[in-house]
PQR file with spaces between the fields and no chain letter, atoms N, CA, C, O and H, PARSE charges and radii, in Angstrom:
ATOM       1  N    MET     1     240.839   36.837  -47.689 -0.4000 1.5000
ATOM       2  CA   MET     1     242.460   36.499  -47.605 -0.0000 2.0000
ATOM       3  C    MET     1     242.909   34.791  -47.896  0.5500 1.7000
ATOM       4  O    MET     1     242.544   33.932  -47.094 -0.5500 1.4000
ATOM       5  N    LYS     2     243.570   34.505  -48.884 -0.4000 1.5000
ATOM       6  CA   LYS     2     243.933   33.489  -48.566 -0.0000 2.0000
ATOM       7  C    LYS     2     245.107   32.956  -47.660  0.5500 1.7000
ATOM       8  O    LYS     2     246.229   33.434  -47.497 -0.5500 1.4000
ATOM       9  H    LYS     2     243.867   35.203  -49.535  0.4000 1.0000
ATOM      10  N    ALA     3     244.450   31.670  -47.041 -0.4000 1.5000
ATOM      11  CA   ALA     3     245.511   31.402  -45.922 -0.0000 2.0000
ATOM      12  C    ALA     3     246.005   30.088  -46.448  0.5500 1.7000
ATOM      13  O    ALA     3     245.434   29.529  -47.385 -0.5500 1.4000
ATOM      14  H    ALA     3     243.538   31.282  -47.174  0.4000 1.0000
ATOM      15  N    ASP     4     247.189   29.530  -45.782 -0.4000 1.5000
ATOM      16  CA   ASP     4     247.301   28.239  -46.431 -0.0000 2.0000
ATOM      17  C    ASP     4     246.912   27.196  -45.432  0.5500 1.7000
ATOM      18  O    ASP     4     246.681   26.077  -45.892 -0.5500 1.4000
ATOM      19  H    ASP     4     247.653   29.984  -45.022  0.4000 1.0000
ATOM      20  N    GLU     5     246.769   27.426  -43.773 -0.4000 1.5000
ATOM      21  CA   GLU     5     246.137   26.643  -42.992 -0.0000 2.0000
ATOM      22  C    GLU     5     244.990   27.457  -42.625  0.5500 1.7000
ATOM      23  O    GLU     5     244.970   28.653  -42.917 -0.5500 1.4000
ATOM      24  H    GLU     5     246.957   28.334  -43.399  0.4000 1.0000
ATOM      25  N    THR     6     243.632   26.661  -41.746 -0.4000 1.5000
ATOM      26  CA   THR     6     243.015   26.990  -41.240 -0.0000 2.0000
ATOM      27  C    THR     6     242.436   26.208  -39.851  0.5500 1.7000
ATOM      28  O    THR     6     242.085   25.029  -39.851 -0.5500 1.4000
ATOM      29  H    THR     6     243.648   25.690  -41.509  0.4000 1.0000
ATOM      30  N    ILE     7     242.413   26.924  -38.901 -0.4000 1.5000
ATOM      31  CA   ILE     7     241.624   26.002  -37.975 -0.0000 2.0000
ATOM      32  C    ILE     7     240.508   26.631  -37.238  0.5500 1.7000
ATOM      33  O    ILE     7     240.587   27.850  -37.083 -0.5500 1.4000
ATOM      34  H    ILE     7     242.698   27.882  -38.902  0.4000 1.0000
ATOM      35  N    ASP     8     239.440   25.987  -36.738 -0.4000 1.5000
ATOM      36  CA   ASP     8     237.989   25.994  -36.616 -0.0000 2.0000
ATOM      37  C    ASP     8     238.243   25.604  -34.587  0.5500 1.7000
ATOM      38  O    ASP     8     238.240   24.496  -34.049 -0.5500 1.4000
ATOM      39  H    ASP     8     239.375   24.997  -36.863  0.4000 1.0000
ATOM      40  N    ALA     9     238.425   26.950  -33.948 -0.4000 1.5000
ATOM      41  CA   ALA     9     237.968   27.352  -32.844 -0.0000 2.0000
ATOM      42  C    ALA     9     236.775   27.789  -32.542  0.5500 1.7000
ATOM      43  O    ALA     9     236.743   28.735  -31.754 -0.5500 1.4000
ATOM      44  H    ALA     9     238.427   27.849  -34.385  0.4000 1.0000
ATOM      45  N    ILE    10     235.339   27.197  -33.111 -0.4000 1.5000
ATOM      46  CA   ILE    10     234.357   27.595  -33.067 -0.0000 2.0000
ATOM      47  C    ILE    10     233.653   27.145  -31.825  0.5500 1.7000
ATOM      48  O    ILE    10     233.809   25.956  -31.548 -0.5500 1.4000
ATOM      49  H    ILE    10     235.364   26.429  -33.751  0.4000 1.0000
ATOM      50  N    GLY    11     232.839   27.932  -30.948 -0.4000 1.5000
ATOM      51  CA   GLY    11     232.585   26.836  -29.369 -0.0000 2.0000
ATOM      52  C    GLY    11     233.562   26.753  -28.674  0.5500 1.7000
ATOM      53  O    GLY    11     233.712   25.674  -28.102 -0.5500 1.4000
ATOM      54  H    GLY    11     232.713   28.898  -31.173  0.4000 1.0000
ATOM      55  N    LEU    12     234.420   27.650  -28.487 -0.4000 1.5000
ATOM      56  CA   LEU    12     235.451   27.344  -27.406 -0.0000 2.0000
ATOM      57  C    LEU    12     236.155   28.955  -26.855  0.5500 1.7000
ATOM      58  O    LEU    12     236.602   29.861  -27.559 -0.5500 1.4000
ATOM      59  H    LEU    12     234.298   28.527  -28.953  0.4000 1.0000
ATOM      60  N    LEU    13     236.048   28.878  -25.416 -0.4000 1.5000
ATOM      61  CA   LEU    13     235.698   30.476  -25.008 -0.0000 2.0000
ATOM      62  C    LEU    13     237.987   30.367  -24.623  0.5500 1.7000
ATOM      63  O    LEU    13     238.754   29.418  -24.786 -0.5500 1.4000
ATOM      64  H    LEU    13     235.685   28.143  -24.845  0.4000 1.0000
ATOM      65  N    CYS    14     238.241   31.724  -24.141 -0.4000 1.5000
ATOM      66  CA   CYS    14     239.306   32.389  -23.756 -0.0000 2.0000
ATOM      67  C    CYS    14     240.052   31.137  -22.719  0.5500 1.7000
ATOM      68  O    CYS    14     239.577   30.300  -21.950 -0.5500 1.4000
ATOM      69  H    CYS    14     237.619   32.495  -24.008  0.4000 1.0000
ATOM      70  N    PRO    15     240.826   31.335  -22.953 -0.5600 1.5000
ATOM      71  CA   PRO    15     242.190   31.285  -23.880  0.2800 2.0000
ATOM      72  C    PRO    15     242.031   30.075  -24.889  0.5500 1.7000
ATOM      73  O    PRO    15     242.832   30.302  -25.795 -0.5500 1.4000
ATOM      74  N    VAL    16     241.609   29.332  -25.049 -0.4000 1.5000
ATOM      75  CA   VAL    16     241.497   27.938  -26.225 -0.0000 2.0000
ATOM      76  C    VAL    16     241.940   28.651  -27.590  0.5500 1.7000
ATOM      77  O    VAL    16     242.943   28.309  -28.216 -0.5500 1.4000
ATOM      78  H    VAL    16     240.958   29.147  -24.312  0.4000 1.0000
ATOM      79  N    PRO    17     241.050   29.711  -27.988 -0.5600 1.5000
ATOM      80  CA   PRO    17     241.166   29.843  -29.290  0.2800 2.0000
ATOM      81  C    PRO    17     242.753   30.695  -29.911  0.5500 1.7000
ATOM      82  O    PRO    17     243.182   30.899  -31.047 -0.5500 1.4000
ATOM      83  N    ILE    18     243.275   31.018  -28.539 -0.4000 1.5000
ATOM      84  CA   ILE    18     244.701   31.264  -29.001 -0.0000 2.0000
ATOM      85  C    ILE    18     245.780   30.550  -28.404  0.5500 1.7000
ATOM      86  O    ILE    18     246.982   30.672  -28.639 -0.5500 1.4000
ATOM      87  H    ILE    18     242.926   30.853  -27.617  0.4000 1.0000
ATOM      88  N    LEU    19     245.238   29.832  -27.646 -0.4000 1.5000
ATOM      89  CA   LEU    19     246.034   27.999  -27.590 -0.0000 2.0000
ATOM      90  C    LEU    19     246.429   27.719  -28.895  0.5500 1.7000
ATOM      91  O    LEU    19     247.561   27.793  -29.372 -0.5500 1.4000
ATOM      92  H    LEU    19     244.261   29.732  -27.455  0.4000 1.0000
ATOM      93  N    LYS    20     245.259   27.350  -29.486 -0.4000 1.5000
ATOM      94  CA   LYS    20     245.083   26.177  -30.290 -0.0000 2.0000
ATOM      95  C    LYS    20     245.846   26.788  -32.105  0.5500 1.7000
ATOM      96  O    LYS    20     246.109   26.192  -33.149 -0.5500 1.4000
ATOM      97  H    LYS    20     244.340   27.290  -29.098  0.4000 1.0000
ATOM      98  N    THR    21     245.963   28.416  -31.592 -0.4000 1.5000
ATOM      99  CA   THR    21     246.716   29.319  -32.783 -0.0000 2.0000
ATOM     100  C    THR    21     248.412   28.880  -32.650  0.5500 1.7000
ATOM     101  O    THR    21     249.055   28.256  -33.495 -0.5500 1.4000
ATOM     102  H    THR    21     245.749   28.901  -30.744  0.4000 1.0000
ATOM     103  N    LYS    22     248.857   29.351  -31.467 -0.4000 1.5000
ATOM     104  CA   LYS    22     250.040   28.831  -30.915 -0.0000 2.0000
ATOM     105  C    LYS    22     250.807   27.525  -31.826  0.5500 1.7000
ATOM     106  O    LYS    22     251.847   27.323  -32.453 -0.5500 1.4000
ATOM     107  H    LYS    22     248.335   29.858  -30.781  0.4000 1.0000
ATOM     108  N    MET    23     249.116   26.571  -31.303 -0.4000 1.5000
ATOM     109  CA   MET    23     250.178   25.485  -31.726 -0.0000 2.0000
ATOM     110  C    MET    23     250.046   25.307  -33.209  0.5500 1.7000
ATOM     111  O    MET    23     251.049   25.191  -33.913 -0.5500 1.4000
ATOM     112  H    MET    23     248.272   26.735  -30.794  0.4000 1.0000
ATOM     113  N    LYS    24     249.461   25.295  -33.445 -0.4000 1.5000
ATOM     114  CA   LYS    24     248.995   25.725  -34.934 -0.0000 2.0000
ATOM     115  C    LYS    24     250.254   26.140  -36.179  0.5500 1.7000
ATOM     116  O    LYS    24     250.576   25.642  -37.258 -0.5500 1.4000
ATOM     117  H    LYS    24     248.646   25.389  -32.873  0.4000 1.0000
ATOM     118  N    LEU    25     250.715   27.287  -35.384 -0.4000 1.5000
ATOM     119  CA   LEU    25     251.725   28.341  -35.993 -0.0000 2.0000
ATOM     120  C    LEU    25     253.211   27.179  -35.520  0.5500 1.7000
ATOM     121  O    LEU    25     254.216   27.282  -36.224 -0.5500 1.4000
ATOM     122  H    LEU    25     250.454   27.691  -34.508  0.4000 1.0000
ATOM     123  N    GLN    26     253.222   26.260  -34.468 -0.4000 1.5000
ATOM     124  CA   GLN    26     254.753   26.129  -34.132 -0.0000 2.0000
ATOM     125  C    GLN    26     254.643   25.053  -35.203  0.5500 1.7000
ATOM     126  O    GLN    26     255.634   24.325  -35.277 -0.5500 1.4000
ATOM     127  H    GLN    26     252.406   26.177  -33.896  0.4000 1.0000
ATOM     128  N    GLU    27     253.485   24.756  -36.187 -0.4000 1.5000
ATOM     129  CA   GLU    27     253.732   23.795  -36.590 -0.0000 2.0000
ATOM     130  C    GLU    27     253.706   24.218  -38.759  0.5500 1.7000
ATOM     131  O    GLU    27     253.375   23.534  -39.728 -0.5500 1.4000
ATOM     132  H    GLU    27     252.680   25.347  -36.127  0.4000 1.0000
ATOM     133  N    MET    28     254.070   25.191  -38.655 -0.4000 1.5000
ATOM     134  CA   MET    28     253.728   26.047  -39.736 -0.0000 2.0000
ATOM     135  C    MET    28     254.973   26.508  -40.310  0.5500 1.7000
ATOM     136  O    MET    28     255.876   26.194  -39.534 -0.5500 1.4000
ATOM     137  H    MET    28     254.338   25.746  -37.868  0.4000 1.0000
ATOM     138  N    GLU    29     255.336   26.998  -41.132 -0.4000 1.5000
ATOM     139  CA   GLU    29     256.556   27.753  -41.652 -0.0000 2.0000
ATOM     140  C    GLU    29     256.553   28.957  -42.017  0.5500 1.7000
ATOM     141  O    GLU    29     255.735   29.544  -42.724 -0.5500 1.4000
ATOM     142  H    GLU    29     254.603   27.252  -41.762  0.4000 1.0000
ATOM     143  N    THR    30     257.685   29.409  -41.421 -0.4000 1.5000
ATOM     144  CA   THR    30     257.879   31.315  -41.636 -0.0000 2.0000
ATOM     145  C    THR    30     257.205   31.448  -42.945  0.5500 1.7000
ATOM     146  O    THR    30     257.193   30.821  -44.004 -0.5500 1.4000
ATOM     147  H    THR    30     258.350   28.932  -40.847  0.4000 1.0000
ATOM     148  N    GLY    31     256.623   32.559  -42.436 -0.4000 1.5000
ATOM     149  CA   GLY    31     255.610   33.317  -43.881 -0.0000 2.0000
ATOM     150  C    GLY    31     254.021   32.590  -44.061  0.5500 1.7000
ATOM     151  O    GLY    31     253.077   33.377  -44.123 -0.5500 1.4000
ATOM     152  H    GLY    31     256.633   33.069  -41.576  0.4000 1.0000
ATOM     153  N    GLN    32     253.877   31.849  -44.103 -0.4000 1.5000
ATOM     154  CA   GLN    32     252.991   30.853  -43.804 -0.0000 2.0000
ATOM     155  C    GLN    32     251.911   31.849  -43.267  0.5500 1.7000
ATOM     156  O    GLN    32     252.186   32.795  -42.529 -0.5500 1.4000
ATOM     157  H    GLN    32     254.644   31.209  -44.053  0.4000 1.0000
ATOM     158  N    VAL    33     250.897   31.601  -43.627 -0.4000 1.5000
ATOM     159  CA   VAL    33     249.253   32.270  -42.872 -0.0000 2.0000
ATOM     160  C    VAL    33     247.923   31.266  -42.549  0.5500 1.7000
ATOM     161  O    VAL    33     247.243   30.355  -43.020 -0.5500 1.4000
ATOM     162  H    VAL    33     250.674   30.833  -44.227  0.4000 1.0000
ATOM     163  N    LEU    34     248.083   32.104  -41.438 -0.4000 1.5000
ATOM     164  CA   LEU    34     247.106   30.719  -40.866 -0.0000 2.0000
ATOM     165  C    LEU    34     245.476   31.498  -40.329  0.5500 1.7000
ATOM     166  O    LEU    34     245.481   32.174  -39.300 -0.5500 1.4000
ATOM     167  H    LEU    34     248.636   32.844  -41.056  0.4000 1.0000
ATOM     168  N    GLU    35     244.425   31.350  -40.971 -0.4000 1.5000
ATOM     169  CA   GLU    35     243.018   31.611  -40.322 -0.0000 2.0000
ATOM     170  C    GLU    35     242.822   31.024  -39.177  0.5500 1.7000
ATOM     171  O    GLU    35     243.127   29.891  -38.806 -0.5500 1.4000
ATOM     172  H    GLU    35     244.421   30.801  -41.807  0.4000 1.0000
ATOM     173  N    VAL    36     242.195   32.032  -38.548 -0.4000 1.5000
ATOM     174  CA   VAL    36     241.250   31.175  -37.307 -0.0000 2.0000
ATOM     175  C    VAL    36     240.005   31.310  -37.128  0.5500 1.7000
ATOM     176  O    VAL    36     239.770   32.490  -36.867 -0.5500 1.4000
ATOM     177  H    VAL    36     241.947   32.953  -38.849  0.4000 1.0000
ATOM     178  N    LEU    37     238.877   30.540  -37.141 -0.4000 1.5000
ATOM     179  CA   LEU    37     237.765   30.544  -37.382 -0.0000 2.0000
ATOM     180  C    LEU    37     237.246   30.431  -35.354  0.5500 1.7000
ATOM     181  O    LEU    37     237.443   29.452  -34.634 -0.5500 1.4000
ATOM     182  H    LEU    37     239.068   29.582  -37.353  0.4000 1.0000
ATOM     183  N    ALA    38     236.796   31.342  -35.068 -0.4000 1.5000
ATOM     184  CA   ALA    38     236.132   31.740  -33.972 -0.0000 2.0000
ATOM     185  C    ALA    38     235.420   32.705  -33.137  0.5500 1.7000
ATOM     186  O    ALA    38     235.829   33.864  -33.075 -0.5500 1.4000
ATOM     187  H    ALA    38     236.636   32.138  -35.652  0.4000 1.0000
ATOM     188  N    ASP    39     234.460   32.348  -32.535 -0.4000 1.5000
ATOM     189  CA   ASP    39     233.184   33.510  -32.433 -0.0000 2.0000
ATOM     190  C    ASP    39     233.064   33.436  -30.631  0.5500 1.7000
ATOM     191  O    ASP    39     231.922   33.396  -30.174 -0.5500 1.4000
ATOM     192  H    ASP    39     234.128   31.406  -32.585  0.4000 1.0000
ATOM     193  N    ASP    40     234.091   33.423  -29.780 -0.4000 1.5000
ATOM     194  CA   ASP    40     234.258   34.153  -28.677 -0.0000 2.0000
ATOM     195  C    ASP    40     234.700   35.411  -29.103  0.5500 1.7000
ATOM     196  O    ASP    40     235.704   35.739  -29.736 -0.5500 1.4000
ATOM     197  H    ASP    40     235.019   33.456  -30.152  0.4000 1.0000
ATOM     198  N    GLU    41     233.578   36.191  -28.545 -0.4000 1.5000
ATOM     199  CA   GLU    41     233.947   37.680  -28.695 -0.0000 2.0000
ATOM     200  C    GLU    41     235.108   38.440  -28.528  0.5500 1.7000
ATOM     201  O    GLU    41     235.511   39.345  -29.259 -0.5500 1.4000
ATOM     202  H    GLU    41     232.762   35.925  -28.031  0.4000 1.0000
ATOM     203  N    GLY    42     235.688   37.934  -27.352 -0.4000 1.5000
ATOM     204  CA   GLY    42     237.039   38.303  -26.727 -0.0000 2.0000
ATOM     205  C    GLY    42     238.534   38.100  -27.670  0.5500 1.7000
ATOM     206  O    GLY    42     239.641   38.620  -27.525 -0.5500 1.4000
ATOM     207  H    GLY    42     235.360   37.199  -26.758  0.4000 1.0000
ATOM     208  N    PHE    43     238.035   37.145  -28.640 -0.4000 1.5000
ATOM     209  CA   PHE    43     238.894   37.268  -29.373 -0.0000 2.0000
ATOM     210  C    PHE    43     238.969   37.992  -30.540  0.5500 1.7000
ATOM     211  O    PHE    43     239.724   37.185  -31.084 -0.5500 1.4000
ATOM     212  H    PHE    43     237.136   36.723  -28.758  0.4000 1.0000
ATOM     213  N    ALA    44     238.796   38.960  -31.500 -0.4000 1.5000
ATOM     214  CA   ALA    44     238.592   40.119  -31.858 -0.0000 2.0000
ATOM     215  C    ALA    44     239.589   40.885  -31.117  0.5500 1.7000
ATOM     216  O    ALA    44     240.493   41.459  -31.724 -0.5500 1.4000
ATOM     217  H    ALA    44     238.183   39.615  -31.058  0.4000 1.0000
ATOM     218  N    ASN    45     239.497   40.929  -29.966 -0.4000 1.5000
ATOM     219  CA   ASN    45     241.204   42.067  -29.258 -0.0000 2.0000
ATOM     220  C    ASN    45     242.406   41.164  -28.771  0.5500 1.7000
ATOM     221  O    ASN    45     243.589   41.499  -28.817 -0.5500 1.4000
ATOM     222  H    ASN    45     238.763   40.463  -29.472  0.4000 1.0000
ATOM     223  N    ASP    46     241.833   39.774  -28.220 -0.4000 1.5000
ATOM     224  CA   ASP    46     242.800   38.721  -28.068 -0.0000 2.0000
ATOM     225  C    ASP    46     243.911   38.439  -28.503  0.5500 1.7000
ATOM     226  O    ASP    46     244.966   38.286  -27.888 -0.5500 1.4000
ATOM     227  H    ASP    46     240.872   39.502  -28.182  0.4000 1.0000
ATOM     228  N    LEU    47     243.453   38.285  -30.750 -0.4000 1.5000
ATOM     229  CA   LEU    47     244.281   37.673  -31.426 -0.0000 2.0000
ATOM     230  C    LEU    47     245.606   39.359  -32.160  0.5500 1.7000
ATOM     231  O    LEU    47     246.700   39.233  -32.709 -0.5500 1.4000
ATOM     232  H    LEU    47     242.595   38.409  -31.250  0.4000 1.0000
ATOM     233  N    PRO    48     245.138   40.175  -31.953 -0.5600 1.5000
ATOM     234  CA   PRO    48     246.307   41.077  -32.784  0.2800 2.0000
ATOM     235  C    PRO    48     246.965   41.384  -30.918  0.5500 1.7000
ATOM     236  O    PRO    48     248.195   41.414  -30.869 -0.5500 1.4000
ATOM     237  N    ALA    49     246.503   41.515  -30.038 -0.4000 1.5000
ATOM     238  CA   ALA    49     247.186   41.676  -28.565 -0.0000 2.0000
ATOM     239  C    ALA    49     248.494   40.562  -28.718  0.5500 1.7000
ATOM     240  O    ALA    49     249.723   40.623  -28.743 -0.5500 1.4000
ATOM     241  H    ALA    49     245.504   41.490  -30.078  0.4000 1.0000
ATOM     242  N    TRP    50     247.527   39.604  -28.796 -0.4000 1.5000
ATOM     243  CA   TRP    50     248.837   38.338  -29.139 -0.0000 2.0000
ATOM     244  C    TRP    50     249.712   38.010  -30.003  0.5500 1.7000
ATOM     245  O    TRP    50     250.415   37.013  -29.837 -0.5500 1.4000
ATOM     246  H    TRP    50     246.528   39.553  -28.775  0.4000 1.0000
ATOM     247  N    CYS    51     249.814   38.812  -31.091 -0.4000 1.5000
ATOM     248  CA   CYS    51     250.698   39.047  -31.823 -0.0000 2.0000
ATOM     249  C    CYS    51     251.548   39.982  -31.509  0.5500 1.7000
ATOM     250  O    CYS    51     252.757   39.749  -31.529 -0.5500 1.4000
ATOM     251  H    CYS    51     249.243   39.622  -31.226  0.4000 1.0000
ATOM     252  N    LYS    52     251.076   41.124  -31.188 -0.4000 1.5000
ATOM     253  CA   LYS    52     251.982   42.062  -30.978 -0.0000 2.0000
ATOM     254  C    LYS    52     252.958   41.666  -30.029  0.5500 1.7000
ATOM     255  O    LYS    52     254.056   41.906  -30.531 -0.5500 1.4000
ATOM     256  H    LYS    52     250.094   41.313  -31.172  0.4000 1.0000
ATOM     257  N    LYS    53     253.116   41.051  -28.615 -0.4000 1.5000
ATOM     258  CA   LYS    53     253.190   40.131  -27.685 -0.0000 2.0000
ATOM     259  C    LYS    53     254.251   38.825  -28.114  0.5500 1.7000
ATOM     260  O    LYS    53     255.147   38.535  -27.320 -0.5500 1.4000
ATOM     261  H    LYS    53     252.224   40.857  -28.208  0.4000 1.0000
ATOM     262  N    THR    54     254.126   38.172  -29.210 -0.4000 1.5000
ATOM     263  CA   THR    54     254.990   37.619  -29.646 -0.0000 2.0000
ATOM     264  C    THR    54     255.698   37.798  -30.673  0.5500 1.7000
ATOM     265  O    THR    54     256.637   37.016  -30.822 -0.5500 1.4000
ATOM     266  H    THR    54     253.398   38.407  -29.854  0.4000 1.0000
ATOM     267  N    GLY    55     255.456   39.001  -31.827 -0.4000 1.5000
ATOM     268  CA   GLY    55     256.607   39.090  -32.703 -0.0000 2.0000
ATOM     269  C    GLY    55     255.326   38.604  -34.112  0.5500 1.7000
ATOM     270  O    GLY    55     255.352   39.393  -35.056 -0.5500 1.4000
ATOM     271  H    GLY    55     254.693   39.637  -31.706  0.4000 1.0000
ATOM     272  N    ASN    56     254.510   37.659  -34.220 -0.4000 1.5000
ATOM     273  CA   ASN    56     253.729   37.448  -35.694 -0.0000 2.0000
ATOM     274  C    ASN    56     253.113   38.175  -36.233  0.5500 1.7000
ATOM     275  O    ASN    56     252.125   38.510  -35.580 -0.5500 1.4000
ATOM     276  H    ASN    56     254.489   37.018  -33.453  0.4000 1.0000
ATOM     277  N    GLU    57     253.201   38.628  -37.171 -0.4000 1.5000
ATOM     278  CA   GLU    57     251.885   39.088  -37.628 -0.0000 2.0000
ATOM     279  C    GLU    57     250.663   39.295  -38.242  0.5500 1.7000
ATOM     280  O    GLU    57     250.308   38.799  -39.311 -0.5500 1.4000
ATOM     281  H    GLU    57     254.004   38.356  -37.701  0.4000 1.0000
ATOM     282  N    PHE    58     249.979   40.104  -37.475 -0.4000 1.5000
ATOM     283  CA   PHE    58     248.546   40.404  -37.143 -0.0000 2.0000
ATOM     284  C    PHE    58     248.038   40.710  -38.814  0.5500 1.7000
ATOM     285  O    PHE    58     248.740   41.490  -39.457 -0.5500 1.4000
ATOM     286  H    PHE    58     250.267   40.507  -36.607  0.4000 1.0000
ATOM     287  N    LEU    59     246.872   40.114  -39.465 -0.4000 1.5000
ATOM     288  CA   LEU    59     246.915   40.619  -40.801 -0.0000 2.0000
ATOM     289  C    LEU    59     245.465   41.552  -40.413  0.5500 1.7000
ATOM     290  O    LEU    59     244.963   42.572  -40.885 -0.5500 1.4000
ATOM     291  H    LEU    59     246.301   39.480  -38.943  0.4000 1.0000
ATOM     292  N    GLY    60     245.278   41.064  -39.833 -0.4000 1.5000
ATOM     293  CA   GLY    60     243.141   41.624  -39.580 -0.0000 2.0000
ATOM     294  C    GLY    60     241.972   40.735  -39.426  0.5500 1.7000
ATOM     295  O    GLY    60     242.199   39.620  -39.896 -0.5500 1.4000
ATOM     296  H    GLY    60     245.685   40.235  -39.449  0.4000 1.0000
ATOM     297  N    ILE    61     241.002   40.847  -39.007 -0.4000 1.5000
ATOM     298  CA   ILE    61     240.081   40.083  -38.239 -0.0000 2.0000
ATOM     299  C    ILE    61     238.824   40.499  -39.297  0.5500 1.7000
ATOM     300  O    ILE    61     238.536   41.674  -39.523 -0.5500 1.4000
ATOM     301  H    ILE    61     240.818   41.752  -38.625  0.4000 1.0000
ATOM     302  N    GLU    62     238.161   39.413  -39.876 -0.4000 1.5000
ATOM     303  CA   GLU    62     236.629   39.964  -41.124 -0.0000 2.0000
ATOM     304  C    GLU    62     235.487   39.431  -40.202  0.5500 1.7000
ATOM     305  O    GLU    62     235.829   38.410  -39.606 -0.5500 1.4000
ATOM     306  H    GLU    62     238.395   38.458  -39.693  0.4000 1.0000
ATOM     307  N    LYS    63     234.415   39.789  -39.972 -0.4000 1.5000
ATOM     308  CA   LYS    63     233.542   39.469  -39.049 -0.0000 2.0000
ATOM     309  C    LYS    63     232.385   38.750  -40.270  0.5500 1.7000
ATOM     310  O    LYS    63     231.758   39.350  -41.143 -0.5500 1.4000
ATOM     311  H    LYS    63     234.136   40.618  -40.456  0.4000 1.0000
ATOM     312  N    ALA    64     232.391   37.259  -39.944 -0.4000 1.5000
ATOM     313  CA   ALA    64     231.609   36.480  -40.576 -0.0000 2.0000
ATOM     314  C    ALA    64     230.236   37.046  -40.395  0.5500 1.7000
ATOM     315  O    ALA    64     230.067   38.265  -40.373 -0.5500 1.4000
ATOM     316  H    ALA    64     232.901   36.772  -39.235  0.4000 1.0000
ATOM     317  N    GLU    65     228.706   35.727  -40.194 -0.4000 1.5000
ATOM     318  CA   GLU    65     227.573   35.862  -40.087 -0.0000 2.0000
ATOM     319  C    GLU    65     227.447   36.149  -38.378  0.5500 1.7000
ATOM     320  O    GLU    65     226.892   37.034  -37.728 -0.5500 1.4000
ATOM     321  H    GLU    65     228.843   34.737  -40.212  0.4000 1.0000
ATOM     322  N    ASN    66     228.508   34.551  -37.887 -0.4000 1.5000
ATOM     323  CA   ASN    66     228.255   34.891  -36.532 -0.0000 2.0000
ATOM     324  C    ASN    66     229.313   34.355  -35.777  0.5500 1.7000
ATOM     325  O    ASN    66     229.204   33.599  -34.812 -0.5500 1.4000
ATOM     326  H    ASN    66     228.960   33.832  -38.415  0.4000 1.0000
ATOM     327  N    TYR    67     230.493   34.858  -36.350 -0.4000 1.5000
ATOM     328  CA   TYR    67     232.063   34.164  -35.888 -0.0000 2.0000
ATOM     329  C    TYR    67     232.861   35.187  -36.751  0.5500 1.7000
ATOM     330  O    TYR    67     232.395   35.818  -37.699 -0.5500 1.4000
ATOM     331  H    TYR    67     230.582   35.473  -37.133  0.4000 1.0000
ATOM     332  N    PHE    68     234.335   35.264  -36.202 -0.4000 1.5000
ATOM     333  CA   PHE    68     235.687   35.485  -36.838 -0.0000 2.0000
ATOM     334  C    PHE    68     236.533   35.243  -37.762  0.5500 1.7000
ATOM     335  O    PHE    68     236.875   34.069  -37.900 -0.5500 1.4000
ATOM     336  H    PHE    68     234.714   34.751  -35.432  0.4000 1.0000
ATOM     337  N    LYS    69     237.021   36.116  -38.517 -0.4000 1.5000
ATOM     338  CA   LYS    69     238.197   35.127  -39.298 -0.0000 2.0000
ATOM     339  C    LYS    69     239.222   36.307  -38.962  0.5500 1.7000
ATOM     340  O    LYS    69     239.352   37.493  -39.263 -0.5500 1.4000
ATOM     341  H    LYS    69     236.743   37.070  -38.404  0.4000 1.0000
ATOM     342  N    GLY    70     240.004   35.180  -38.035 -0.4000 1.5000
ATOM     343  CA   GLY    70     241.772   35.984  -38.006 -0.0000 2.0000
ATOM     344  C    GLY    70     242.874   35.530  -38.611  0.5500 1.7000
ATOM     345  O    GLY    70     243.255   34.372  -38.776 -0.5500 1.4000
ATOM     346  H    GLY    70     239.898   34.217  -37.791  0.4000 1.0000
ATOM     347  N    TYR    71     243.298   36.436  -38.891 -0.4000 1.5000
ATOM     348  CA   TYR    71     244.580   36.067  -39.887 -0.0000 2.0000
ATOM     349  C    TYR    71     246.070   36.455  -39.215  0.5500 1.7000
ATOM     350  O    TYR    71     246.275   37.525  -38.641 -0.5500 1.4000
ATOM     351  H    TYR    71     242.989   37.378  -38.757  0.4000 1.0000
ATOM     352  N    VAL    72     247.034   35.438  -39.381 -0.4000 1.5000
ATOM     353  CA   VAL    72     248.317   35.518  -38.549 -0.0000 2.0000
ATOM     354  C    VAL    72     249.348   35.226  -39.444  0.5500 1.7000
ATOM     355  O    VAL    72     249.191   34.261  -40.192 -0.5500 1.4000
ATOM     356  H    VAL    72     246.867   34.569  -39.847  0.4000 1.0000
ATOM     357  N    ARG    73     250.490   35.957  -39.511 -0.4000 1.5000
ATOM     358  CA   ARG    73     251.556   35.244  -40.824 -0.0000 2.0000
ATOM     359  C    ARG    73     252.537   34.417  -39.395  0.5500 1.7000
ATOM     360  O    ARG    73     252.490   34.770  -38.216 -0.5500 1.4000
ATOM     361  H    ARG    73     250.618   36.741  -38.903  0.4000 1.0000
ATOM     362  N    ARG    74     252.959   33.833  -39.690 -0.4000 1.5000
ATOM     363  CA   ARG    74     253.920   33.193  -38.942 -0.0000 2.0000
ATOM     364  C    ARG    74     255.508   33.949  -39.455  0.5500 1.7000
ATOM     365  O    ARG    74     256.041   33.676  -40.530 -0.5500 1.4000
ATOM     366  H    ARG    74     252.997   33.546  -40.647  0.4000 1.0000
ATOM     367  N    THR    75     256.135   35.008  -38.352 -0.4000 1.5000
ATOM     368  CA   THR    75     256.914   35.522  -38.289 -0.0000 2.0000
ATOM     369  C    THR    75     258.430   34.977  -37.942  0.5500 1.7000
ATOM     370  O    THR    75     259.487   35.250  -38.511 -0.5500 1.4000
ATOM     371  H    THR    75     255.702   35.230  -37.479  0.4000 1.0000
ATOM     372  N    ARG    76     258.210   34.219  -36.952 -0.4000 1.5000
ATOM     373  CA   ARG    76     259.264   33.666  -36.045 -0.0000 2.0000
ATOM     374  C    ARG    76     259.392   32.436  -35.678  0.5500 1.7000
ATOM     375  O    ARG    76     260.308   32.109  -34.924 -0.5500 1.4000
ATOM     376  H    ARG    76     257.352   33.997  -36.489  0.4000 1.0000
C-alpha cells in the first residue's frame, strides 16, 4: 500500500505506537495515508479500535517478518 508518511514505532510498547500515530496524523492533511511500523503484539488490535473511536479510516494491517505495518487514512 502506498503511504504518504511512515513512522517507526518498532521497539515501543503500548500505548506509545498509538500516541505516535495520533501525533503524526495531526500534522497530515485529510485524505493522506500514514504507515505505522510496530512490533508490539497488541498493535494489531489497538490500531483498528483507535480508528473506530476517532473516526479515522483503518485501511489494514500487514504482517512483515517480525513487525506489523498498519495503515490509516486521516479523515478528520
